[in-house]
FIVOLUM-898956 format. One record per residue: residue number from 0; residue in three letters; y, x, z of N, C-alpha, C in turn. Coordinates in Angstrom, 3 decimals, decimal comma. Last residue first. Layout:
BEGIN
<atom NUM "ALA" <Y X Z> <Y X Z> <Y X Z>>
...
This chain:
BEGIN
<atom 235 "UNK" <-4,361 -14,338 -14,240> <-4,636 -13,524 -15,055> <-5,404 -14,341 -16,102>>
<atom 234 "UNK" <-3,353 -15,550 -12,116> <-2,646 -16,223 -13,079> <-3,589 -15,710 -14,152>>
<atom 233 "UNK" <-4,990 -14,244 -9,728> <-5,055 -15,822 -10,428> <-4,545 -15,895 -11,226>>
<atom 232 "UNK" <-3,512 -11,415 -10,021> <-5,278 -11,793 -10,431> <-5,384 -13,319 -10,589>>
<atom 231 "UNK" <-1,011 -12,452 -9,230> <-1,476 -11,827 -10,387> <-2,621 -11,922 -11,215>>
<atom 230 "UNK" <-1,752 -13,232 -6,619> <-0,941 -14,127 -7,638> <-1,390 -13,629 -8,962>>
<atom 229 "UNK" <-2,390 -10,796 -5,046> <-3,270 -12,220 -5,154> <-2,926 -13,061 -6,659>>
<atom 228 "UNK" <-0,031 -9,444 -5,772> <-1,018 -8,628 -6,107> <-2,227 -9,996 -6,005>>
<atom 227 "UNK" <1,966 -11,400 -4,190> <1,716 -10,714 -5,098> <0,647 -10,151 -6,033>>
<atom 226 "UNK" <0,156 -10,695 -1,042> <0,600 -11,890 -1,675> <0,671 -11,609 -3,465>>
<atom 225 "UNK" <0,989 -8,319 -0,621> <-0,702 -8,553 -1,115> <-0,538 -9,732 -1,917>>
<atom 224 "UNK" <3,801 -8,129 -0,350> <2,897 -7,232 -1,317> <1,263 -7,411 -1,995>>
<atom 223 "UNK" <3,995 -9,836 1,590> <4,346 -10,323 0,000> <3,773 -9,453 -0,619>>
<atom 222 "UNK" <2,930 -8,408 3,660> <2,197 -9,786 3,750> <2,532 -9,745 1,834>>
<atom 221 "UNK" <4,352 -6,269 3,449> <2,969 -5,733 2,813> <2,243 -6,975 2,765>>
<atom 220 "UNK" <6,897 -7,384 4,337> <6,866 -6,521 2,991> <5,379 -6,304 2,740>>
<atom 219 "UNK" <6,177 -8,323 6,600> <6,825 -9,014 5,567> <6,761 -8,433 4,290>>
<atom 218 "UNK" <6,119 -5,903 8,176> <4,949 -6,672 8,415> <4,986 -7,492 6,975>>
<atom 217 "UNK" <8,255 -4,382 8,255> <7,378 -3,862 7,738> <6,421 -5,091 7,072>>
<atom 216 "UNK" <10,065 -6,583 9,670> <10,540 -6,368 8,245> <8,895 -5,774 7,445>>
<atom 215 "UNK" <8,872 -6,434 12,089> <8,841 -7,628 11,234> <9,228 -7,558 9,689>>
<atom 214 "UNK" <9,253 -3,685 12,867> <8,296 -4,286 13,030> <8,016 -5,504 12,249>>
<atom 213 "UNK" <12,503 -3,794 12,635> <11,608 -2,835 11,945> <10,089 -3,295 12,087>>
<atom 212 "UNK" <13,066 -6,299 14,721> <13,043 -5,995 12,934> <12,367 -4,650 12,522>>
<atom 211 "UNK" <11,542 -4,793 17,399> <11,472 -6,097 16,266> <11,968 -6,316 15,082>>
<atom 210 "UNK" <13,576 -2,393 17,461> <11,833 -2,549 17,174> <11,366 -3,177 16,868>>
<atom 209 "UNK" <15,845 -3,550 17,460> <15,688 -2,750 16,492> <14,197 -2,138 16,259>>
<atom 208 "UNK" <15,694 -5,252 20,005> <16,002 -5,673 18,610> <15,594 -4,720 17,492>>
<atom 207 "UNK" <15,526 -3,065 21,743> <14,487 -3,967 21,454> <14,411 -4,813 20,446>>
<atom 206 "UNK" <18,194 -2,276 21,815> <16,793 -1,388 21,689> <15,950 -2,107 20,868>>
<atom 205 "UNK" <19,467 -4,240 22,395> <19,927 -3,535 21,422> <18,835 -3,067 20,673>>
<atom 204 "UNK" <18,275 -4,947 25,128> <18,541 -5,922 23,942> <18,684 -5,471 22,645>>
<atom 203 "UNK" <19,190 -2,649 26,310> <17,888 -3,070 26,535> <17,667 -3,903 25,324>>
<atom 202 "UNK" <22,169 -2,852 26,847> <21,503 -2,024 25,524> <19,612 -2,265 25,471>>
<atom 201 "UNK" <23,074 -6,448 26,037> <22,350 -4,903 27,471> <22,144 -4,319 25,999>>
<atom 200 "UNK" <25,641 -8,273 25,863> <24,719 -8,102 25,206> <24,440 -6,558 25,898>>
<atom 199 "UNK" <28,257 -9,133 26,960> <27,174 -9,615 27,481> <25,511 -9,099 27,352>>
<atom 198 "UNK" <30,303 -7,660 25,668> <29,472 -7,227 26,875> <28,536 -7,472 27,293>>
<atom 197 "UNK" <31,169 -8,733 23,200> <29,833 -8,162 23,265> <29,331 -7,821 24,518>>
<atom 196 "UNK" <32,907 -11,237 21,705> <32,364 -10,935 22,988> <31,328 -9,938 22,948>>
<atom 195 "UNK" <34,133 -12,202 19,564> <34,381 -10,657 19,770> <34,026 -10,669 21,312>>
<atom 194 "UNK" <33,443 -14,789 18,349> <34,207 -15,047 19,659> <34,344 -12,990 19,856>>
<atom 193 "UNK" <31,686 -14,555 16,267> <32,876 -15,667 16,298> <33,626 -15,360 17,511>>
<atom 192 "UNK" <30,281 -12,154 16,037> <31,342 -12,651 15,121> <32,086 -13,578 14,852>>
<atom 191 "UNK" <28,599 -12,532 18,770> <29,798 -11,254 18,374> <31,159 -11,569 17,462>>
<atom 190 "UNK" <27,161 -15,036 17,744> <28,328 -15,025 19,047> <29,328 -13,591 18,899>>
<atom 189 "UNK" <25,840 -14,124 15,675> <27,239 -15,184 15,708> <28,013 -14,759 17,112>>
<atom 188 "UNK" <24,538 -12,069 16,801> <25,131 -11,598 15,664> <25,843 -12,895 15,807>>
<atom 187 "UNK" <23,000 -13,792 18,286> <23,767 -13,122 18,870> <24,738 -12,239 18,093>>
<atom 186 "UNK" <21,894 -15,287 16,830> <22,676 -15,705 17,594> <23,297 -14,932 18,346>>
<atom 185 "UNK" <19,604 -12,968 15,718> <20,637 -14,167 15,121> <21,927 -14,510 15,709>>
<atom 184 "UNK" <17,982 -12,542 18,261> <19,041 -11,903 17,453> <20,022 -12,415 16,412>>
<atom 183 "UNK" <16,985 -15,275 18,069> <17,923 -14,416 19,607> <18,694 -13,846 18,923>>
<atom 182 "UNK" <15,482 -15,670 16,151> <16,780 -16,258 16,318> <17,578 -15,970 17,281>>
<atom 181 "UNK" <13,833 -13,365 16,850> <14,282 -13,845 15,490> <15,661 -14,309 15,580>>
<atom 180 "UNK" <12,408 -14,621 19,136> <12,937 -13,191 19,090> <13,793 -13,137 18,220>>
<atom 179 "UNK" <11,210 -16,931 18,104> <12,328 -17,319 19,041> <12,721 -15,785 19,455>>
<atom 178 "UNK" <9,410 -16,141 16,465> <10,456 -17,190 15,792> <11,829 -16,845 17,176>>
<atom 177 "UNK" <7,760 -14,618 17,977> <8,781 -13,503 16,733> <9,519 -14,446 16,486>>
<atom 176 "UNK" <7,102 -16,068 19,984> <7,868 -15,021 20,303> <8,589 -14,423 19,197>>
<atom 175 "UNK" <5,170 -18,076 19,804> <6,444 -18,232 19,285> <7,307 -17,308 19,796>>
<atom 174 "UNK" <3,074 -17,499 21,080> <2,698 -17,892 19,976> <3,931 -18,194 19,189>>
<atom 173 "UNK" <3,841 -14,597 23,131> <3,848 -15,761 23,213> <3,526 -16,298 21,438>>
<atom 172 "UNK" <2,185 -11,712 22,686> <3,295 -12,436 23,234> <2,600 -13,803 23,180>>
<atom 171 "UNK" <0,213 -8,657 23,812> <0,218 -9,859 23,452> <1,730 -10,552 23,465>>
<atom 170 "UNK" <1,906 -5,143 22,671> <1,107 -6,056 24,076> <0,990 -7,502 23,321>>
<atom 169 "UNK" <2,674 -3,930 20,603> <2,055 -2,944 21,821> <1,395 -3,959 22,798>>
<atom 168 "UNK" <3,561 -4,316 18,396> <4,418 -4,093 19,289> <3,891 -4,023 20,668>>
<atom 167 "UNK" <1,237 -4,128 16,526> <2,410 -3,114 16,450> <3,405 -2,676 17,714>>
<atom 166 "UNK" <-0,165 -6,265 17,562> <-0,719 -4,761 17,496> <0,150 -3,867 17,545>>
<atom 165 "UNK" <1,517 -8,190 17,253> <1,115 -8,015 18,428> <0,865 -6,860 18,843>>
<atom 164 "UNK" <1,519 -8,187 14,241> <2,625 -8,160 15,087> <2,277 -7,354 16,409>>
<atom 163 "UNK" <-0,915 -9,025 13,671> <-0,595 -7,499 13,378> <0,602 -7,384 14,083>>
<atom 162 "UNK" <-1,084 -11,480 14,552> <-2,051 -10,731 15,248> <-1,547 -9,109 14,655>>
<atom 161 "UNK" <1,072 -12,836 12,991> <1,144 -12,883 14,326> <0,368 -11,689 15,049>>
<atom 160 "UNK" <1,477 -13,108 10,421> <1,590 -12,062 10,997> <1,203 -11,939 12,287>>
<atom 159 "UNK" <1,290 -16,319 10,399> <0,114 -15,189 9,463> <0,520 -14,133 9,776>>
<atom 158 "UNK" <3,216 -17,296 11,959> <1,997 -17,280 12,354> <0,697 -16,245 11,701>>
<atom 157 "UNK" <5,252 -16,508 10,241> <5,483 -15,851 11,443> <4,009 -16,206 11,741>>
<atom 156 "UNK" <4,971 -18,497 7,951> <4,722 -16,795 7,740> <4,525 -16,178 9,309>>
<atom 155 "UNK" <4,098 -20,947 7,219> <4,520 -20,338 8,461> <4,250 -18,639 8,553>>
<atom 154 "UNK" <2,523 -20,387 3,664> <3,069 -21,368 4,746> <3,220 -20,357 6,049>>
<atom 153 "UNK" <3,401 -18,840 1,088> <3,360 -18,522 2,582> <3,737 -18,888 3,445>>
<atom 152 "UNK" <4,873 -19,872 -1,509> <3,346 -20,031 -0,502> <3,157 -19,371 0,240>>
<atom 151 "UNK" <7,375 -19,247 -1,536> <6,196 -18,667 -2,074> <4,990 -18,724 -2,050>>
<atom 150 "UNK" <8,479 -20,857 0,008> <8,477 -21,244 -1,458> <7,974 -20,202 -2,179>>
<atom 149 "UNK" <7,983 -20,130 2,695> <6,913 -20,908 2,406> <7,162 -21,401 0,986>>
<atom 148 "UNK" <9,811 -18,230 2,543> <7,985 -17,437 2,439> <6,995 -18,692 2,073>>
<atom 147 "UNK" <12,318 -19,321 3,189> <12,025 -18,695 2,095> <10,560 -17,945 1,359>>
<atom 146 "UNK" <11,180 -20,710 5,408> <11,403 -21,576 4,148> <11,251 -21,030 3,025>>
<atom 145 "UNK" <11,133 -18,753 7,598> <9,900 -19,774 6,951> <10,126 -20,188 5,601>>
<atom 144 "UNK" <13,942 -18,443 7,222> <12,899 -17,212 6,875> <11,451 -17,954 6,473>>
<atom 143 "UNK" <14,861 -20,313 8,207> <15,263 -19,599 6,997> <14,363 -18,898 6,365>>
<atom 142 "UNK" <14,147 -19,970 10,926> <13,596 -21,091 9,821> <13,743 -21,028 8,685>>
<atom 141 "UNK" <14,924 -17,955 11,870> <13,468 -18,079 12,153> <13,294 -19,265 10,949>>
<atom 140 "UNK" <17,924 -17,262 10,038> <16,939 -17,709 10,939> <15,910 -17,127 10,807>>
<atom 139 "UNK" <19,771 -15,434 8,323> <18,303 -14,869 8,064> <17,770 -15,561 9,359>>
<atom 138 "UNK" <21,431 -16,596 6,394> <21,768 -16,797 7,987> <20,226 -16,583 7,936>>
<atom 137 "UNK" <22,787 -17,327 3,762> <23,929 -16,571 4,321> <23,505 -16,300 6,193>>
<atom 136 "UNK" <20,758 -18,369 2,352> <21,642 -19,135 2,701> <22,808 -18,576 4,048>>
<atom 135 "UNK" <18,712 -16,548 1,343> <18,608 -16,857 2,773> <19,918 -17,509 3,509>>
<atom 134 "UNK" <17,257 -16,987 -1,751> <18,465 -17,185 -0,945> <18,350 -17,319 0,304>>
<atom 133 "UNK" <14,823 -15,885 -3,404> <15,464 -15,045 -2,387> <17,059 -15,248 -1,602>>
<atom 132 "UNK" <14,017 -17,286 -5,599> <13,237 -17,365 -4,239> <13,903 -16,432 -3,047>>
<atom 131 "UNK" <16,038 -16,700 -7,311> <16,274 -18,009 -6,868> <14,971 -18,136 -6,011>>
<atom 130 "UNK" <15,434 -13,947 -8,222> <16,760 -14,577 -7,187> <16,579 -15,606 -6,803>>
<atom 129 "UNK" <13,720 -13,937 -9,946> <13,001 -13,848 -8,728> <14,308 -14,100 -8,032>>
<atom 128 "UNK" <12,409 -16,087 -12,306> <13,587 -15,516 -12,283> <13,568 -15,272 -10,614>>
<atom 127 "UNK" <10,359 -15,303 -15,042> <10,598 -15,579 -13,652> <11,527 -15,036 -13,255>>
<atom 126 "UNK" <9,668 -17,046 -18,277> <10,254 -16,040 -17,408> <10,502 -16,308 -16,379>>
<atom 125 "UNK" <8,467 -19,033 -19,901> <7,749 -18,906 -18,761> <8,293 -17,274 -18,077>>
<atom 124 "UNK" <10,206 -20,190 -22,013> <9,796 -19,367 -22,009> <8,816 -18,327 -21,487>>
<atom 123 "UNK" <11,336 -22,329 -20,150> <10,250 -22,749 -21,549> <9,695 -21,241 -21,841>>
<atom 122 "UNK" <13,448 -20,714 -18,430> <11,719 -21,840 -17,769> <10,724 -21,889 -18,739>>
<atom 121 "UNK" <15,071 -20,015 -20,451> <14,162 -19,313 -19,490> <12,617 -19,810 -18,962>>
<atom 120 "UNK" <16,235 -22,206 -21,542> <15,633 -21,154 -22,336> <14,224 -20,448 -21,439>>
<atom 119 "UNK" <17,376 -23,027 -19,221> <15,927 -23,957 -19,737> <15,386 -22,997 -20,622>>
<atom 118 "UNK" <19,143 -21,376 -18,816> <18,073 -21,466 -17,906> <17,109 -21,905 -18,073>>
<atom 117 "UNK" <21,149 -21,789 -20,982> <20,057 -20,398 -21,074> <18,775 -20,640 -19,867>>
<atom 116 "UNK" <21,998 -23,927 -20,633> <20,991 -23,663 -21,858> <20,155 -22,787 -21,426>>
<atom 115 "UNK" <23,091 -23,661 -18,215> <21,911 -24,447 -18,136> <21,182 -24,030 -19,420>>
<atom 114 "UNK" <25,100 -21,857 -19,299> <24,017 -21,196 -18,302> <23,057 -22,463 -18,042>>
<atom 113 "UNK" <26,891 -23,418 -20,808> <25,878 -22,017 -21,270> <24,873 -21,815 -19,912>>
<atom 112 "UNK" <27,445 -25,187 -18,977> <26,319 -25,788 -20,209> <25,590 -24,494 -20,999>>
<atom 111 "UNK" <29,649 -24,475 -17,547> <27,953 -24,343 -16,694> <26,978 -25,034 -17,771>>
<atom 110 "UNK" <31,524 -25,049 -18,596> <31,706 -23,936 -18,578> <30,375 -23,430 -17,855>>
<atom 109 "UNK" <31,756 -27,990 -18,244> <31,529 -27,546 -19,716> <31,477 -26,014 -19,452>>
<atom 108 "UNK" <32,677 -28,008 -15,481> <31,048 -28,479 -15,676> <31,350 -27,878 -17,597>>
<atom 107 "UNK" <34,344 -24,833 -14,559> <34,474 -26,227 -14,731> <32,717 -26,893 -15,654>>
<atom 106 "UNK" <32,438 -23,646 -11,228> <33,224 -23,646 -12,576> <33,324 -25,016 -12,770>>
<atom 105 "UNK" <33,092 -23,625 -7,699> <31,992 -24,317 -8,796> <32,962 -24,108 -10,052>>
<atom 104 "UNK" <33,754 -20,727 -6,002> <34,044 -22,268 -6,230> <33,120 -22,660 -7,689>>
<atom 103 "UNK" <30,494 -19,661 -4,580> <31,661 -19,426 -5,215> <32,532 -21,238 -5,671>>
<atom 102 "UNK" <28,183 -19,525 -2,935> <29,254 -19,193 -2,458> <30,395 -18,877 -3,401>>
<atom 101 "UNK" <26,243 -19,091 -6,738> <26,375 -19,495 -5,094> <27,280 -18,787 -4,443>>
<atom 100 "UNK" <27,109 -20,450 -8,956> <27,016 -19,703 -8,875> <27,209 -19,808 -6,891>>
<atom 99 "UNK" <26,186 -23,523 -10,554> <27,476 -22,769 -10,479> <27,003 -21,809 -9,390>>
<atom 98 "UNK" <25,103 -26,431 -10,907> <26,289 -26,073 -9,247> <27,074 -25,049 -9,698>>
<atom 97 "UNK" <23,444 -26,129 -12,395> <24,128 -27,145 -12,606> <25,780 -27,039 -11,487>>
<atom 96 "UNK" <22,321 -23,398 -11,698> <23,215 -23,655 -13,409> <23,285 -24,856 -13,049>>
<atom 95 "UNK" <21,169 -24,347 -9,591> <22,273 -23,054 -9,843> <22,782 -23,376 -11,066>>
<atom 94 "UNK" <19,203 -26,261 -10,466> <20,082 -26,382 -9,501> <21,672 -25,467 -9,355>>
<atom 93 "UNK" <17,677 -24,790 -12,041> <18,258 -25,669 -12,358> <19,329 -26,196 -11,768>>
<atom 92 "UNK" <16,203 -22,944 -9,823> <16,863 -22,471 -11,198> <18,046 -23,483 -11,926>>
<atom 91 "UNK" <14,865 -24,682 -8,400> <16,237 -24,012 -7,578> <17,019 -23,205 -9,045>>
<atom 90 "UNK" <13,166 -26,176 -9,708> <14,577 -26,856 -9,486> <15,828 -25,946 -8,664>>
<atom 89 "UNK" <11,683 -23,687 -10,892> <12,328 -24,711 -11,552> <13,658 -25,455 -11,104>>
<atom 88 "UNK" <11,046 -22,506 -8,100> <11,534 -21,718 -9,560> <12,252 -22,610 -10,082>>
<atom 87 "UNK" <9,780 -24,410 -6,275> <11,007 -24,121 -6,223> <11,883 -23,001 -7,144>>
<atom 86 "UNK" <7,585 -25,508 -8,395> <8,781 -26,140 -8,234> <10,079 -25,430 -7,578>>
<atom 85 "UNK" <6,500 -22,916 -8,204> <6,773 -23,676 -9,540> <7,763 -24,473 -9,017>>
<atom 84 "UNK" <5,738 -22,459 -5,636> <6,350 -21,400 -6,341> <6,995 -22,351 -7,757>>
<atom 83 "UNK" <4,116 -24,926 -4,706> <5,526 -24,359 -4,435> <6,307 -23,536 -4,907>>
<atom 82 "UNK" <1,811 -24,555 -6,273> <2,946 -26,002 -6,469> <4,038 -25,497 -5,875>>
<atom 81 "UNK" <1,047 -21,386 -7,636> <1,074 -22,382 -6,480> <2,046 -23,515 -6,925>>
<atom 80 "UNK" <0,458 -20,608 -11,330> <1,134 -20,555 -9,653> <1,120 -21,441 -8,648>>
<atom 79 "UNK" <-0,732 -21,559 -13,408> <-1,644 -21,521 -12,280> <-0,930 -20,979 -10,897>>
<atom 78 "UNK" <1,446 -21,382 -15,331> <0,882 -22,654 -14,684> <-0,050 -22,786 -13,920>>
<atom 77 "UNK" <1,471 -18,828 -15,895> <2,086 -18,880 -15,223> <1,969 -20,627 -14,584>>
<atom 76 "UNK" <-0,691 -16,772 -16,946> <-1,216 -18,247 -17,232> <0,129 -18,430 -15,860>>
<atom 75 "UNK" <0,192 -13,141 -18,203> <-0,169 -14,377 -17,077> <-0,113 -15,996 -17,650>>
<atom 74 "UNK" <1,201 -11,808 -19,672> <-0,191 -11,339 -19,765> <-0,606 -12,582 -18,730>>
<atom 73 "UNK" <4,284 -11,920 -19,811> <3,552 -12,434 -20,884> <2,040 -12,068 -20,872>>
<atom 72 "UNK" <4,700 -11,075 -16,951> <4,371 -12,845 -17,293> <3,928 -13,198 -18,860>>
<atom 71 "UNK" <4,857 -8,767 -15,533> <3,327 -8,849 -16,364> <3,871 -10,916 -17,102>>
<atom 70 "UNK" <7,298 -8,662 -14,588> <6,966 -7,290 -15,572> <5,578 -7,893 -16,348>>
<atom 69 "UNK" <7,181 -10,816 -12,984> <8,038 -10,626 -13,756> <7,820 -9,907 -15,033>>
<atom 68 "UNK" <5,565 -9,766 -10,863> <5,734 -10,839 -11,533> <6,107 -11,035 -13,027>>
<atom 67 "UNK" <7,125 -7,523 -10,180> <6,004 -7,172 -10,513> <5,133 -8,505 -11,296>>
<atom 66 "UNK" <9,776 -8,626 -8,923> <9,677 -8,098 -9,956> <8,447 -7,708 -10,720>>
<atom 65 "UNK" <8,714 -9,510 -6,576> <8,540 -10,750 -7,513> <8,425 -10,200 -8,939>>
<atom 64 "UNK" <9,848 -7,345 -4,994> <8,252 -7,662 -4,836> <8,062 -8,489 -6,642>>
<atom 63 "UNK" <12,311 -7,427 -5,144> <11,871 -6,351 -5,919> <10,323 -6,592 -6,035>>
<atom 62 "UNK" <13,116 -10,004 -3,992> <13,512 -9,793 -5,736> <12,220 -8,369 -6,437>>
<atom 61 "UNK" <11,909 -9,622 -1,721> <11,745 -10,561 -2,396> <11,948 -10,405 -4,045>>
<atom 60 "UNK" <13,920 -7,487 -0,873> <12,654 -7,139 -0,811> <12,067 -8,436 -1,830>>
<atom 59 "UNK" <16,446 -8,151 -1,555> <16,106 -7,364 -2,049> <14,905 -7,077 -1,932>>
<atom 58 "UNK" <16,673 -10,462 0,867> <16,851 -10,647 -0,768> <16,229 -9,676 -1,430>>
<atom 57 "UNK" <15,632 -8,811 2,980> <14,709 -9,885 2,590> <15,402 -10,244 0,997>>
<atom 56 "UNK" <17,906 -6,885 3,231> <16,515 -6,731 3,235> <15,758 -7,794 2,703>>
<atom 55 "UNK" <20,183 -8,367 4,040> <20,066 -7,944 2,935> <18,398 -7,516 2,062>>
<atom 54 "UNK" <19,116 -9,711 6,681> <19,022 -10,482 5,529> <19,446 -9,909 4,255>>
<atom 53 "UNK" <18,938 -6,935 7,954> <17,993 -7,540 7,683> <17,973 -8,853 6,574>>
<atom 52 "UNK" <21,739 -6,331 7,596> <20,861 -5,340 6,886> <19,367 -6,066 6,817>>
<atom 51 "UNK" <22,820 -8,360 9,350> <23,071 -8,036 7,790> <22,299 -7,456 6,950>>
<atom 50 "UNK" <21,780 -7,529 11,759> <21,331 -8,671 11,357> <21,697 -8,640 9,961>>
<atom 49 "UNK" <22,519 -5,013 12,428> <21,173 -5,059 12,348> <20,644 -6,631 11,455>>
<atom 48 "UNK" <25,464 -5,377 12,810> <24,627 -4,387 11,758> <23,315 -4,911 11,349>>
<atom 47 "UNK" <25,705 -7,137 15,128> <26,396 -7,424 13,797> <25,475 -6,530 12,467>>
<atom 46 "UNK" <24,780 -5,425 16,917> <24,433 -6,345 16,682> <24,909 -7,245 15,464>>
<atom 45 "UNK" <26,299 -3,036 16,219> <24,793 -2,714 16,201> <24,584 -3,936 15,974>>
<atom 44 "UNK" <29,294 -3,880 16,721> <28,891 -3,341 15,547> <27,126 -3,427 15,378>>
<atom 43 "UNK" <28,842 -4,439 19,441> <28,885 -5,541 18,638> <28,610 -5,078 17,148>>
<atom 42 "UNK" <28,478 -1,954 20,790> <27,587 -2,747 21,073> <27,680 -4,188 19,857>>
<atom 41 "UNK" <31,086 -0,966 20,018> <29,631 -0,178 19,504> <28,574 -1,463 20,055>>
<atom 40 "UNK" <32,894 -2,668 21,183> <32,487 -2,225 19,637> <31,645 -2,018 19,085>>
<atom 39 "UNK" <32,395 -2,566 23,880> <32,088 -3,985 23,083> <32,086 -3,642 21,538>>
<atom 38 "UNK" <32,579 0,493 24,133> <31,454 -0,264 24,386> <31,343 -1,569 23,744>>
<atom 37 "UNK" <35,736 0,150 24,144> <34,669 1,033 23,246> <33,087 0,498 23,135>>
<atom 36 "UNK" <36,502 -1,456 26,319> <36,512 -1,822 24,580> <35,629 -0,960 23,695>>
<atom 35 "UNK" <35,227 -0,197 28,530> <34,898 -1,314 27,819> <35,321 -1,658 26,665>>
<atom 34 "UNK" <36,881 1,912 29,704> <35,548 2,186 28,481> <35,493 1,184 27,624>>
<atom 33 "UNK" <38,125 1,389 31,381> <39,090 1,761 30,506> <38,278 1,949 29,037>>
<atom 32 "UNK" <36,538 0,181 33,365> <37,155 -0,714 32,567> <37,771 0,264 31,329>>
<atom 31 "UNK" <32,799 1,469 32,899> <34,389 1,365 33,265> <35,375 0,492 32,561>>
<atom 30 "UNK" <29,855 -0,044 31,632> <31,311 0,532 31,511> <32,071 0,812 32,332>>
<atom 29 "UNK" <27,001 -0,230 33,838> <28,024 -1,108 33,022> <29,348 -0,306 32,907>>
<atom 28 "UNK" <27,129 2,378 32,371> <26,561 1,392 31,931> <26,404 0,544 33,299>>
<atom 27 "UNK" <29,272 4,987 30,456> <28,259 4,208 32,082> <27,857 3,099 31,969>>
<atom 26 "UNK" <28,234 6,094 27,554> <29,350 5,623 28,753> <28,449 5,421 29,803>>
<atom 25 "UNK" <26,600 7,222 25,585> <27,111 8,105 26,124> <28,313 7,510 27,580>>
<atom 24 "UNK" <25,491 5,399 24,385> <24,476 5,665 25,350> <25,336 6,554 26,283>>
<atom 23 "UNK" <27,205 5,141 22,062> <27,183 3,818 23,634> <26,304 4,503 24,597>>
<atom 22 "UNK" <25,827 7,059 20,604> <26,941 7,044 20,994> <27,621 6,079 22,308>>
<atom 21 "UNK" <23,363 5,716 20,267> <23,484 7,085 20,768> <24,685 7,482 21,488>>
<atom 20 "UNK" <23,919 3,517 19,022> <23,333 3,436 20,588> <23,341 4,630 21,154>>
<atom 19 "UNK" <24,669 4,654 15,961> <25,800 4,166 16,970> <25,425 3,692 18,859>>
<atom 18 "UNK" <22,017 5,491 15,816> <22,942 6,832 15,832> <24,469 5,896 16,953>>
<atom 17 "UNK" <20,860 3,401 15,343> <20,453 3,745 16,702> <21,498 5,133 16,735>>
<atom 16 "UNK" <22,139 2,174 12,966> <22,460 1,401 14,390> <21,898 2,337 15,161>>
<atom 15 "UNK" <21,252 4,260 11,065> <22,463 4,131 11,228> <23,120 3,147 12,619>>
<atom 14 "UNK" <18,440 3,491 11,180> <19,138 4,757 11,715> <20,662 4,778 11,775>>
<atom 13 "UNK" <18,731 0,834 9,910> <18,423 0,652 11,333> <18,653 2,292 11,731>>
<atom 12 "UNK" <19,066 1,736 7,602> <20,175 0,833 7,795> <20,099 0,979 9,836>>
<atom 11 "UNK" <16,889 2,916 6,844> <17,572 3,628 6,661> <19,247 3,053 7,785>>
<atom 10 "UNK" <15,485 0,647 6,599> <15,088 1,610 7,576> <16,403 2,788 8,192>>
<atom 9 "UNK" <16,032 -0,433 4,440> <16,513 -1,094 5,616> <16,450 -0,066 6,911>>
<atom 8 "UNK" <15,368 1,044 2,421> <16,408 1,146 2,141> <16,918 0,620 3,955>>
<atom 7 "UNK" <12,586 0,933 3,045> <12,993 2,149 3,330> <14,455 1,985 3,433>>
<atom 6 "UNK" <12,542 -2,003 2,156> <12,309 -1,878 3,224> <12,875 -0,114 3,602>>
<atom 5 "UNK" <13,344 -1,776 -0,896> <14,195 -2,615 0,139> <13,831 -2,308 1,832>>
<atom 4 "UNK" <11,025 -0,421 -1,699> <12,331 0,332 -1,733> <13,304 -0,358 -0,989>>
<atom 3 "UNK" <8,200 -0,947 0,283> <9,129 -1,160 -1,241> <10,354 -0,602 -0,995>>
<atom 2 "UNK" <5,508 1,067 0,846> <6,440 0,486 1,115> <7,651 0,054 -0,210>>
<atom 1 "UNK" <2,339 0,636 -0,676> <3,662 1,133 -0,694> <4,265 -0,007 -0,713>>
<atom 0 "UNK" <-1,161 0,936 0,460> <0,258 -0,129 0,143> <1,410 0,600 0,021>>
């Protein structure tokens, strides 16, 4: 098995976060009054950085892994793809063409006709648009994570990787641990982004979040890699 380029890049982002934590660790805990602003800035930066990096990783990894399908589509019977993938691919492709680019003001309808025509030709030709499977909605929450992988026909992804996660985590965890921990990390980012309050975040929280996201990203990478290989065999 080979790590995706997206995963390797994500690991580099985690190294950046670790360097910030090294600097933060040079301050007293709890910080003295004159150190609080610096500590808040460092802890808040780590909380925001790791979630942004994880969200970017999800998008890039899904597109990268599905590119293997795109590269072979002329040799595949795409009607053999799972129903979840076929529905997501067709409906999301058409919806994007109809509504315009994500997170932008929609262009006039007359301008969208070109994209609608192009997407229809893509769908008829059997090409696969990997990007339609990789929309995180700007929020890599546990709910959105499950939705992303369900569209790829990997139902309840966190349950699928649970045993391997616990092995790498080093101890058994509750059934909902992966979902709960991911949501906790994402919520922490929201709090920092909306209130600029990071002193309530502990060093232990941040170190644990780095370990958690590293394990989660690695397992998701491997799960999708194996899934795409199985899809290629099933559609050949």
